[in-house]
mmJSON file of the N, C-alpha and C atoms, coordinates in Angstrom:
{"data_MODEL":{"atom_site":{
"group_PDB":["ATOM","ATOM","ATOM","ATOM","ATOM","ATOM","ATOM","ATOM","ATOM","ATOM","ATOM","ATOM","ATOM","ATOM","ATOM","ATOM","ATOM","ATOM","ATOM","ATOM","ATOM","ATOM","ATOM","ATOM","ATOM","ATOM","ATOM","ATOM","ATOM","ATOM","ATOM","ATOM","ATOM","ATOM","ATOM","ATOM","ATOM","ATOM","ATOM","ATOM","ATOM","ATOM","ATOM","ATOM","ATOM","ATOM","ATOM","ATOM","ATOM","ATOM","ATOM","ATOM","ATOM","ATOM","ATOM","ATOM","ATOM","ATOM","ATOM","ATOM","ATOM","ATOM","ATOM","ATOM","ATOM","ATOM","ATOM","ATOM","ATOM","ATOM","ATOM","ATOM","ATOM","ATOM","ATOM","ATOM","ATOM","ATOM","ATOM","ATOM","ATOM","ATOM","ATOM","ATOM","ATOM","ATOM","ATOM","ATOM","ATOM","ATOM","ATOM","ATOM","ATOM","ATOM","ATOM","ATOM","ATOM","ATOM","ATOM","ATOM","ATOM","ATOM","ATOM","ATOM","ATOM","ATOM","ATOM","ATOM","ATOM","ATOM","ATOM","ATOM","ATOM","ATOM","ATOM","ATOM","ATOM","ATOM","ATOM","ATOM","ATOM","ATOM","ATOM","ATOM","ATOM","ATOM","ATOM","ATOM","ATOM","ATOM","ATOM","ATOM","ATOM","ATOM","ATOM","ATOM","ATOM","ATOM","ATOM","ATOM","ATOM","ATOM","ATOM","ATOM","ATOM","ATOM","ATOM","ATOM","ATOM","ATOM","ATOM","ATOM","ATOM","ATOM","ATOM","ATOM","ATOM","ATOM","ATOM","ATOM","ATOM","ATOM","ATOM","ATOM","ATOM","ATOM","ATOM","ATOM","ATOM","ATOM","ATOM","ATOM","ATOM","ATOM","ATOM","ATOM","ATOM","ATOM","ATOM","ATOM","ATOM","ATOM","ATOM","ATOM","ATOM","ATOM","ATOM","ATOM","ATOM","ATOM","ATOM","ATOM","ATOM","ATOM","ATOM","ATOM","ATOM","ATOM","ATOM","ATOM","ATOM","ATOM","ATOM","ATOM"],
"id":[1,2,3,4,5,6,7,8,9,10,11,12,13,14,15,16,17,18,19,20,21,22,23,24,25,26,27,28,29,30,31,32,33,34,35,36,37,38,39,40,41,42,43,44,45,46,47,48,49,50,51,52,53,54,55,56,57,58,59,60,61,62,63,64,65,66,67,68,69,70,71,72,73,74,75,76,77,78,79,80,81,82,83,84,85,86,87,88,89,90,91,92,93,94,95,96,97,98,99,100,101,102,103,104,105,106,107,108,109,110,111,112,113,114,115,116,117,118,119,120,121,122,123,124,125,126,127,128,129,130,131,132,133,134,135,136,137,138,139,140,141,142,143,144,145,146,147,148,149,150,151,152,153,154,155,156,157,158,159,160,161,162,163,164,165,166,167,168,169,170,171,172,173,174,175,176,177,178,179,180,181,182,183,184,185,186,187,188,189,190,191,192,193,194,195,196,197,198,199,200,201,202,203,204],
"type_symbol":["N","C","C","N","C","C","N","C","C","N","C","C","N","C","C","N","C","C","N","C","C","N","C","C","N","C","C","N","C","C","N","C","C","N","C","C","N","C","C","N","C","C","N","C","C","N","C","C","N","C","C","N","C","C","N","C","C","N","C","C","N","C","C","N","C","C","N","C","C","N","C","C","N","C","C","N","C","C","N","C","C","N","C","C","N","C","C","N","C","C","N","C","C","N","C","C","N","C","C","N","C","C","N","C","C","N","C","C","N","C","C","N","C","C","N","C","C","N","C","C","N","C","C","N","C","C","N","C","C","N","C","C","N","C","C","N","C","C","N","C","C","N","C","C","N","C","C","N","C","C","N","C","C","N","C","C","N","C","C","N","C","C","N","C","C","N","C","C","N","C","C","N","C","C","N","C","C","N","C","C","N","C","C","N","C","C","N","C","C","N","C","C","N","C","C","N","C","C","N","C","C","N","C","C"],
"label_atom_id":["N","CA","C","N","CA","C","N","CA","C","N","CA","C","N","CA","C","N","CA","C","N","CA","C","N","CA","C","N","CA","C","N","CA","C","N","CA","C","N","CA","C","N","CA","C","N","CA","C","N","CA","C","N","CA","C","N","CA","C","N","CA","C","N","CA","C","N","CA","C","N","CA","C","N","CA","C","N","CA","C","N","CA","C","N","CA","C","N","CA","C","N","CA","C","N","CA","C","N","CA","C","N","CA","C","N","CA","C","N","CA","C","N","CA","C","N","CA","C","N","CA","C","N","CA","C","N","CA","C","N","CA","C","N","CA","C","N","CA","C","N","CA","C","N","CA","C","N","CA","C","N","CA","C","N","CA","C","N","CA","C","N","CA","C","N","CA","C","N","CA","C","N","CA","C","N","CA","C","N","CA","C","N","CA","C","N","CA","C","N","CA","C","N","CA","C","N","CA","C","N","CA","C","N","CA","C","N","CA","C","N","CA","C","N","CA","C","N","CA","C","N","CA","C","N","CA","C","N","CA","C","N","CA","C","N","CA","C"],
"label_alt_id":[null,null,null,null,null,null,null,null,null,null,null,null,null,null,null,null,null,null,null,null,null,null,null,null,null,null,null,null,null,null,null,null,null,null,null,null,null,null,null,null,null,null,null,null,null,null,null,null,null,null,null,null,null,null,null,null,null,null,null,null,null,null,null,null,null,null,null,null,null,null,null,null,null,null,null,null,null,null,null,null,null,null,null,null,null,null,null,null,null,null,null,null,null,null,null,null,null,null,null,null,null,null,null,null,null,null,null,null,null,null,null,null,null,null,null,null,null,null,null,null,null,null,null,null,null,null,null,null,null,null,null,null,null,null,null,null,null,null,null,null,null,null,null,null,null,null,null,null,null,null,null,null,null,null,null,null,null,null,null,null,null,null,null,null,null,null,null,null,null,null,null,null,null,null,null,null,null,null,null,null,null,null,null,null,null,null,null,null,null,null,null,null,null,null,null,null,null,null,null,null,null,null,null,null],
"label_comp_id":["MET","MET","MET","ASP","ASP","ASP","ILE","ILE","ILE","GLN","GLN","GLN","ARG","ARG","ARG","PRO","PRO","PRO","PRO","PRO","PRO","ALA","ALA","ALA","VAL","VAL","VAL","VAL","VAL","VAL","HIS","HIS","HIS","PRO","PRO","PRO","LEU","LEU","LEU","SER","SER","SER","GLU","GLU","GLU","GLY","GLY","GLY","THR","THR","THR","ARG","ARG","ARG","ARG","ARG","ARG","VAL","VAL","VAL","THR","THR","THR","VAL","VAL","VAL","ARG","ARG","ARG","GLY","GLY","GLY","GLU","GLU","GLU","PRO","PRO","PRO","VAL","VAL","VAL","GLY","GLY","GLY","ARG","ARG","ARG","ALA","ALA","ALA","ARG","ARG","ARG","ASN","ASN","ASN","LEU","LEU","LEU","ALA","ALA","ALA","ASP","ASP","ASP","VAL","VAL","VAL","TYR","TYR","TYR","GLU","GLU","GLU","PHE","PHE","PHE","LEU","LEU","LEU","ARG","ARG","ARG","ARG","ARG","ARG","ALA","ALA","ALA","GLY","GLY","GLY","LEU","LEU","LEU","GLU","GLU","GLU","ASP","ASP","ASP","PRO","PRO","PRO","VAL","VAL","VAL","LEU","LEU","LEU","ALA","ALA","ALA","ASP","ASP","ASP","SER","SER","SER","ALA","ALA","ALA","LEU","LEU","LEU","ILE","ILE","ILE","GLU","GLU","GLU","TRP","TRP","TRP","ARG","ARG","ARG","GLY","GLY","GLY","GLY","GLY","GLY","ASP","ASP","ASP","ARG","ARG","ARG","GLU","GLU","GLU","VAL","VAL","VAL","TRP","TRP","TRP","ALA","ALA","ALA","GLN","GLN","GLN"],
"label_asym_id":["A","A","A","A","A","A","A","A","A","A","A","A","A","A","A","A","A","A","A","A","A","A","A","A","A","A","A","A","A","A","A","A","A","A","A","A","A","A","A","A","A","A","A","A","A","A","A","A","A","A","A","A","A","A","A","A","A","A","A","A","A","A","A","A","A","A","A","A","A","A","A","A","A","A","A","A","A","A","A","A","A","A","A","A","A","A","A","A","A","A","A","A","A","A","A","A","A","A","A","A","A","A","A","A","A","A","A","A","A","A","A","A","A","A","A","A","A","A","A","A","A","A","A","A","A","A","A","A","A","A","A","A","A","A","A","A","A","A","A","A","A","A","A","A","A","A","A","A","A","A","A","A","A","A","A","A","A","A","A","A","A","A","A","A","A","A","A","A","A","A","A","A","A","A","A","A","A","A","A","A","A","A","A","A","A","A","A","A","A","A","A","A","A","A","A","A","A","A","A","A","A","A","A","A"],
"label_entity_id":["1","1","1","1","1","1","1","1","1","1","1","1","1","1","1","1","1","1","1","1","1","1","1","1","1","1","1","1","1","1","1","1","1","1","1","1","1","1","1","1","1","1","1","1","1","1","1","1","1","1","1","1","1","1","1","1","1","1","1","1","1","1","1","1","1","1","1","1","1","1","1","1","1","1","1","1","1","1","1","1","1","1","1","1","1","1","1","1","1","1","1","1","1","1","1","1","1","1","1","1","1","1","1","1","1","1","1","1","1","1","1","1","1","1","1","1","1","1","1","1","1","1","1","1","1","1","1","1","1","1","1","1","1","1","1","1","1","1","1","1","1","1","1","1","1","1","1","1","1","1","1","1","1","1","1","1","1","1","1","1","1","1","1","1","1","1","1","1","1","1","1","1","1","1","1","1","1","1","1","1","1","1","1","1","1","1","1","1","1","1","1","1","1","1","1","1","1","1","1","1","1","1","1","1"],
"label_seq_id":[1,1,1,2,2,2,3,3,3,4,4,4,5,5,5,6,6,6,7,7,7,8,8,8,9,9,9,10,10,10,11,11,11,12,12,12,13,13,13,14,14,14,15,15,15,16,16,16,17,17,17,18,18,18,19,19,19,20,20,20,21,21,21,22,22,22,23,23,23,24,24,24,25,25,25,26,26,26,27,27,27,28,28,28,29,29,29,30,30,30,31,31,31,32,32,32,33,33,33,34,34,34,35,35,35,36,36,36,37,37,37,38,38,38,39,39,39,40,40,40,41,41,41,42,42,42,43,43,43,44,44,44,45,45,45,46,46,46,47,47,47,48,48,48,49,49,49,50,50,50,51,51,51,52,52,52,53,53,53,54,54,54,55,55,55,56,56,56,57,57,57,58,58,58,59,59,59,60,60,60,61,61,61,62,62,62,63,63,63,64,64,64,65,65,65,66,66,66,67,67,67,68,68,68],
"pdbx_PDB_ins_code":[null,null,null,null,null,null,null,null,null,null,null,null,null,null,null,null,null,null,null,null,null,null,null,null,null,null,null,null,null,null,null,null,null,null,null,null,null,null,null,null,null,null,null,null,null,null,null,null,null,null,null,null,null,null,null,null,null,null,null,null,null,null,null,null,null,null,null,null,null,null,null,null,null,null,null,null,null,null,null,null,null,null,null,null,null,null,null,null,null,null,null,null,null,null,null,null,null,null,null,null,null,null,null,null,null,null,null,null,null,null,null,null,null,null,null,null,null,null,null,null,null,null,null,null,null,null,null,null,null,null,null,null,null,null,null,null,null,null,null,null,null,null,null,null,null,null,null,null,null,null,null,null,null,null,null,null,null,null,null,null,null,null,null,null,null,null,null,null,null,null,null,null,null,null,null,null,null,null,null,null,null,null,null,null,null,null,null,null,null,null,null,null,null,null,null,null,null,null,null,null,null,null,null,null],
"Cartn_x":[-200.837,-199.805,-200.039,-200.053,-200.236,-198.869,-198.611,-197.33,-197.478,-196.659,-196.692,-195.944,-196.567,-195.91,-195.335,-194.284,-193.736,-194.793,-194.846,-195.848,-195.583,-194.332,-193.989,-193.585,-194.005,-193.619,-193.039,-191.863,-191.271,-191.448,-192.231,-192.634,-191.576,-191.694,-190.696,-190.559,-189.401,-189.08,-190.01,-190.523,-191.374,-191.144,-190.644,-190.395,-189.493,-188.48,-187.482,-187.81,-188.984,-189.345,-189.914,-189.97,-190.564,-191.691,-192.866,-194.021,-193.793,-194.192,-194.041,-195.417,-195.75,-197.0,-196.684,-197.498,-197.384,-198.759,-198.808,-200.062,-201.121,-200.658,-201.553,-201.952,-201.515,-201.86,-200.661,-200.88,-199.768,-199.277,-197.954,-197.371,-196.463,-196.173,-195.37,-194.585,-193.818,-192.956,-191.525,-190.709,-189.322,-188.397,-187.494,-186.45,-185.142,-185.064,-183.845,-184.167,-183.177,-183.355,-183.725,-183.183,-183.517,-185.012,-185.622,-187.068,-187.825,-187.388,-188.041,-187.975,-186.801,-186.637,-187.613,-187.73,-188.611,-190.079,-190.498,-191.894,-192.194,-191.254,-191.477,-191.51,-190.646,-190.654,-191.998,-192.49,-193.778,-194.929,-194.776,-195.827,-195.729,-194.765,-194.641,-193.734,-193.003,-192.05,-190.672,-190.489,-189.258,-188.058,-186.915,-185.619,-185.556,-186.046,-185.928,-184.482,-184.092,-182.775,-183.023,-182.889,-183.389,-182.491,-181.245,-180.377,-180.89,-181.319,-181.83,-183.18,-183.97,-185.188,-186.304,-186.976,-188.191,-189.381,-189.155,-190.229,-190.568,-189.664,-189.839,-189.79,-190.732,-190.693,-190.267,-189.151,-188.624,-189.105,-189.798,-190.276,-189.582,-189.212,-188.591,-187.174,-186.505,-185.133,-184.981,-183.75,-183.493,-183.332,-182.787,-182.66,-181.67,-180.948,-179.973,-180.491,-181.714,-182.275,-183.036,-182.424,-183.047,-182.951,-182.243,-182.115,-182.381,-182.978,-183.282,-182.126],
"Cartn_y":[121.681,120.783,120.522,119.26,118.867,118.765,119.642,119.633,118.761,117.728,116.825,117.446,117.41,117.859,116.644,116.84,115.715,115.159,113.848,113.28,113.576,113.849,114.098,115.553,116.103,117.464,117.423,118.017,118.21,119.689,119.96,121.323,122.006,123.33,124.07,123.561,123.781,123.403,124.103,123.34,123.882,123.076,123.729,123.086,121.861,121.95,120.904,119.763,119.795,118.753,119.382,118.571,119.015,118.052,118.596,117.79,117.23,115.978,115.317,114.87,115.212,114.745,113.991,112.99,112.235,112.223,112.726,112.847,113.599,114.627,115.485,114.969,113.774,113.189,113.242,113.64,113.655,112.242,112.08,110.768,110.806,111.99,112.078,113.366,113.448,114.597,114.088,114.59,114.136,114.982,114.3,114.978,115.048,114.217,114.16,113.535,113.485,112.963,111.479,110.726,109.296,109.103,109.976,109.892,110.1,111.06,111.317,110.062,109.449,108.227,107.15,106.992,105.955,106.249,107.489,107.84,107.553,107.874,107.616,106.118,105.367,103.911,103.328,103.76,103.27,103.658,104.785,105.246,104.576,103.676,102.951,103.6,104.615,105.277,104.68,103.446,102.704,103.271,103.15,103.488,104.865,105.885,107.207,107.684,108.318,108.959,110.372,110.549,111.765,112.983,112.806,113.97,114.926,114.409,115.231,114.692,114.225,113.516,114.419,113.937,114.595,114.141,113.265,112.765,113.715,114.647,115.485,116.966,117.696,119.159,119.623,120.32,120.821,122.253,122.512,123.862,124.378,125.635,126.231,125.753,125.316,124.841,123.491,123.151,121.892,120.747,119.651,118.441,118.573,119.669,119.874,120.764,121.242,122.142,121.33,121.18,120.422,121.1,122.185,122.862,124.337,124.929,126.357,127.161],
"Cartn_z":[-3.175,-2.688,-1.201,-0.806,0.585,1.253,2.197,2.9,4.141,4.21,5.351,6.525,7.674,8.894,9.605,10.349,11.11,12.072,12.244,13.141,14.612,14.974,16.372,16.568,17.714,18.081,19.49,19.644,20.962,21.271,22.3,22.647,23.514,23.7,24.482,25.917,26.467,27.839,28.817,29.782,30.827,32.096,33.121,34.412,34.292,33.439,33.322,32.377,31.745,30.787,29.528,28.489,27.229,26.872,26.648,26.268,24.872,24.672,23.376,22.909,21.672,21.078,19.794,19.503,18.264,17.62,16.403,15.651,16.458,17.18,17.938,19.305,19.662,20.951,21.9,23.159,24.108,24.403,24.413,24.712,25.936,26.457,27.665,27.756,28.857,29.09,29.156,28.243,28.129,28.988,29.675,30.45,29.668,28.598,27.803,26.447,25.595,24.25,24.256,25.2,25.292,25.538,26.335,26.559,25.257,24.457,23.169,22.306,22.219,21.423,21.882,23.203,23.743,23.434,23.576,23.251,21.784,20.905,19.48,19.191,19.846,19.667,20.093,21.247,21.748,20.83,20.132,19.217,17.848,17.69,16.432,15.411,15.812,14.912,15.178,14.783,15.053,14.309,14.931,14.332,13.684,14.354,13.744,13.752,12.68,12.636,13.138,14.447,15.074,14.93,14.605,14.483,13.417,12.296,11.206,10.738,11.67,11.327,10.827,9.809,9.34,10.171,11.142,11.998,13.136,13.444,14.627,14.277,14.836,14.79,16.182,16.242,17.514,17.707,18.788,19.09,20.343,20.328,21.5,21.743,20.705,20.819,20.167,19.838,19.148,20.136,19.68,20.489,21.634,21.686,22.759,23.889,23.801,24.815,25.861,27.043,28.129,29.477,29.626,30.91,30.744,31.751,31.702,32.215],
"occupancy":[1.0,1.0,1.0,1.0,1.0,1.0,1.0,1.0,1.0,1.0,1.0,1.0,1.0,1.0,1.0,1.0,1.0,1.0,1.0,1.0,1.0,1.0,1.0,1.0,1.0,1.0,1.0,1.0,1.0,1.0,1.0,1.0,1.0,1.0,1.0,1.0,1.0,1.0,1.0,1.0,1.0,1.0,1.0,1.0,1.0,1.0,1.0,1.0,1.0,1.0,1.0,1.0,1.0,1.0,1.0,1.0,1.0,1.0,1.0,1.0,1.0,1.0,1.0,1.0,1.0,1.0,1.0,1.0,1.0,1.0,1.0,1.0,1.0,1.0,1.0,1.0,1.0,1.0,1.0,1.0,1.0,1.0,1.0,1.0,1.0,1.0,1.0,1.0,1.0,1.0,1.0,1.0,1.0,1.0,1.0,1.0,1.0,1.0,1.0,1.0,1.0,1.0,1.0,1.0,1.0,1.0,1.0,1.0,1.0,1.0,1.0,1.0,1.0,1.0,1.0,1.0,1.0,1.0,1.0,1.0,1.0,1.0,1.0,1.0,1.0,1.0,1.0,1.0,1.0,1.0,1.0,1.0,1.0,1.0,1.0,1.0,1.0,1.0,1.0,1.0,1.0,1.0,1.0,1.0,1.0,1.0,1.0,1.0,1.0,1.0,1.0,1.0,1.0,1.0,1.0,1.0,1.0,1.0,1.0,1.0,1.0,1.0,1.0,1.0,1.0,1.0,1.0,1.0,1.0,1.0,1.0,1.0,1.0,1.0,1.0,1.0,1.0,1.0,1.0,1.0,1.0,1.0,1.0,1.0,1.0,1.0,1.0,1.0,1.0,1.0,1.0,1.0,1.0,1.0,1.0,1.0,1.0,1.0,1.0,1.0,1.0,1.0,1.0,1.0],
"B_iso_or_equiv":[0.0,0.0,0.0,0.0,0.0,0.0,0.0,0.0,0.0,0.0,0.0,0.0,0.0,0.0,0.0,0.0,0.0,0.0,0.0,0.0,0.0,0.0,0.0,0.0,0.0,0.0,0.0,0.0,0.0,0.0,0.0,0.0,0.0,0.0,0.0,0.0,0.0,0.0,0.0,0.0,0.0,0.0,0.0,0.0,0.0,0.0,0.0,0.0,0.0,0.0,0.0,0.0,0.0,0.0,0.0,0.0,0.0,0.0,0.0,0.0,0.0,0.0,0.0,0.0,0.0,0.0,0.0,0.0,0.0,0.0,0.0,0.0,0.0,0.0,0.0,0.0,0.0,0.0,0.0,0.0,0.0,0.0,0.0,0.0,0.0,0.0,0.0,0.0,0.0,0.0,0.0,0.0,0.0,0.0,0.0,0.0,0.0,0.0,0.0,0.0,0.0,0.0,0.0,0.0,0.0,0.0,0.0,0.0,0.0,0.0,0.0,0.0,0.0,0.0,0.0,0.0,0.0,0.0,0.0,0.0,0.0,0.0,0.0,0.0,0.0,0.0,0.0,0.0,0.0,0.0,0.0,0.0,0.0,0.0,0.0,0.0,0.0,0.0,0.0,0.0,0.0,0.0,0.0,0.0,0.0,0.0,0.0,0.0,0.0,0.0,0.0,0.0,0.0,0.0,0.0,0.0,0.0,0.0,0.0,0.0,0.0,0.0,0.0,0.0,0.0,0.0,0.0,0.0,0.0,0.0,0.0,0.0,0.0,0.0,0.0,0.0,0.0,0.0,0.0,0.0,0.0,0.0,0.0,0.0,0.0,0.0,0.0,0.0,0.0,0.0,0.0,0.0,0.0,0.0,0.0,0.0,0.0,0.0,0.0,0.0,0.0,0.0,0.0,0.0],
"pdbx_formal_charge":[null,null,null,null,null,null,null,null,null,null,null,null,null,null,null,null,null,null,null,null,null,null,null,null,null,null,null,null,null,null,null,null,null,null,null,null,null,null,null,null,null,null,null,null,null,null,null,null,null,null,null,null,null,null,null,null,null,null,null,null,null,null,null,null,null,null,null,null,null,null,null,null,null,null,null,null,null,null,null,null,null,null,null,null,null,null,null,null,null,null,null,null,null,null,null,null,null,null,null,null,null,null,null,null,null,null,null,null,null,null,null,null,null,null,null,null,null,null,null,null,null,null,null,null,null,null,null,null,null,null,null,null,null,null,null,null,null,null,null,null,null,null,null,null,null,null,null,null,null,null,null,null,null,null,null,null,null,null,null,null,null,null,null,null,null,null,null,null,null,null,null,null,null,null,null,null,null,null,null,null,null,null,null,null,null,null,null,null,null,null,null,null,null,null,null,null,null,null,null,null,null,null,null,null],
"auth_seq_id":[1,1,1,2,2,2,3,3,3,4,4,4,5,5,5,6,6,6,7,7,7,8,8,8,9,9,9,10,10,10,11,11,11,12,12,12,13,13,13,14,14,14,15,15,15,16,16,16,17,17,17,18,18,18,19,19,19,20,20,20,21,21,21,22,22,22,23,23,23,24,24,24,25,25,25,26,26,26,27,27,27,28,28,28,29,29,29,30,30,30,31,31,31,32,32,32,33,33,33,34,34,34,35,35,35,36,36,36,37,37,37,38,38,38,39,39,39,40,40,40,41,41,41,42,42,42,43,43,43,44,44,44,45,45,45,46,46,46,47,47,47,48,48,48,49,49,49,50,50,50,51,51,51,52,52,52,53,53,53,54,54,54,55,55,55,56,56,56,57,57,57,58,58,58,59,59,59,60,60,60,61,61,61,62,62,62,63,63,63,64,64,64,65,65,65,66,66,66,67,67,67,68,68,68],
"auth_comp_id":["MET","MET","MET","ASP","ASP","ASP","ILE","ILE","ILE","GLN","GLN","GLN","ARG","ARG","ARG","PRO","PRO","PRO","PRO","PRO","PRO","ALA","ALA","ALA","VAL","VAL","VAL","VAL","VAL","VAL","HIS","HIS","HIS","PRO","PRO","PRO","LEU","LEU","LEU","SER","SER","SER","GLU","GLU","GLU","GLY","GLY","GLY","THR","THR","THR","ARG","ARG","ARG","ARG","ARG","ARG","VAL","VAL","VAL","THR","THR","THR","VAL","VAL","VAL","ARG","ARG","ARG","GLY","GLY","GLY","GLU","GLU","GLU","PRO","PRO","PRO","VAL","VAL","VAL","GLY","GLY","GLY","ARG","ARG","ARG","ALA","ALA","ALA","ARG","ARG","ARG","ASN","ASN","ASN","LEU","LEU","LEU","ALA","ALA","ALA","ASP","ASP","ASP","VAL","VAL","VAL","TYR","TYR","TYR","GLU","GLU","GLU","PHE","PHE","PHE","LEU","LEU","LEU","ARG","ARG","ARG","ARG","ARG","ARG","ALA","ALA","ALA","GLY","GLY","GLY","LEU","LEU","LEU","GLU","GLU","GLU","ASP","ASP","ASP","PRO","PRO","PRO","VAL","VAL","VAL","LEU","LEU","LEU","ALA","ALA","ALA","ASP","ASP","ASP","SER","SER","SER","ALA","ALA","ALA","LEU","LEU","LEU","ILE","ILE","ILE","GLU","GLU","GLU","TRP","TRP","TRP","ARG","ARG","ARG","GLY","GLY","GLY","GLY","GLY","GLY","ASP","ASP","ASP","ARG","ARG","ARG","GLU","GLU","GLU","VAL","VAL","VAL","TRP","TRP","TRP","ALA","ALA","ALA","GLN","GLN","GLN"],
"auth_asym_id":["A","A","A","A","A","A","A","A","A","A","A","A","A","A","A","A","A","A","A","A","A","A","A","A","A","A","A","A","A","A","A","A","A","A","A","A","A","A","A","A","A","A","A","A","A","A","A","A","A","A","A","A","A","A","A","A","A","A","A","A","A","A","A","A","A","A","A","A","A","A","A","A","A","A","A","A","A","A","A","A","A","A","A","A","A","A","A","A","A","A","A","A","A","A","A","A","A","A","A","A","A","A","A","A","A","A","A","A","A","A","A","A","A","A","A","A","A","A","A","A","A","A","A","A","A","A","A","A","A","A","A","A","A","A","A","A","A","A","A","A","A","A","A","A","A","A","A","A","A","A","A","A","A","A","A","A","A","A","A","A","A","A","A","A","A","A","A","A","A","A","A","A","A","A","A","A","A","A","A","A","A","A","A","A","A","A","A","A","A","A","A","A","A","A","A","A","A","A","A","A","A","A","A","A"],
"auth_atom_id":["N","CA","C","N","CA","C","N","CA","C","N","CA","C","N","CA","C","N","CA","C","N","CA","C","N","CA","C","N","CA","C","N","CA","C","N","CA","C","N","CA","C","N","CA","C","N","CA","C","N","CA","C","N","CA","C","N","CA","C","N","CA","C","N","CA","C","N","CA","C","N","CA","C","N","CA","C","N","CA","C","N","CA","C","N","CA","C","N","CA","C","N","CA","C","N","CA","C","N","CA","C","N","CA","C","N","CA","C","N","CA","C","N","CA","C","N","CA","C","N","CA","C","N","CA","C","N","CA","C","N","CA","C","N","CA","C","N","CA","C","N","CA","C","N","CA","C","N","CA","C","N","CA","C","N","CA","C","N","CA","C","N","CA","C","N","CA","C","N","CA","C","N","CA","C","N","CA","C","N","CA","C","N","CA","C","N","CA","C","N","CA","C","N","CA","C","N","CA","C","N","CA","C","N","CA","C","N","CA","C","N","CA","C","N","CA","C","N","CA","C","N","CA","C","N","CA","C","N","CA","C","N","CA","C","N","CA","C"],
"pdbx_PDB_model_num":[1,1,1,1,1,1,1,1,1,1,1,1,1,1,1,1,1,1,1,1,1,1,1,1,1,1,1,1,1,1,1,1,1,1,1,1,1,1,1,1,1,1,1,1,1,1,1,1,1,1,1,1,1,1,1,1,1,1,1,1,1,1,1,1,1,1,1,1,1,1,1,1,1,1,1,1,1,1,1,1,1,1,1,1,1,1,1,1,1,1,1,1,1,1,1,1,1,1,1,1,1,1,1,1,1,1,1,1,1,1,1,1,1,1,1,1,1,1,1,1,1,1,1,1,1,1,1,1,1,1,1,1,1,1,1,1,1,1,1,1,1,1,1,1,1,1,1,1,1,1,1,1,1,1,1,1,1,1,1,1,1,1,1,1,1,1,1,1,1,1,1,1,1,1,1,1,1,1,1,1,1,1,1,1,1,1,1,1,1,1,1,1,1,1,1,1,1,1,1,1,1,1,1,1]
}}}
């Protein structure tokens, strides 16, 4: 069985930002959830339902982790 992984990964917080990758390629460093949405839009992942999205793997905390 081929298990599909989410195309986007939001990595753990580091120095106030979270690195975002799409399909293994870096697309930027997010300071907030709006940045994540924009990076995904630019990568062609339009209209993601990000609250419970299968498009994103959250590492080191969920979508609410932005400050240390």
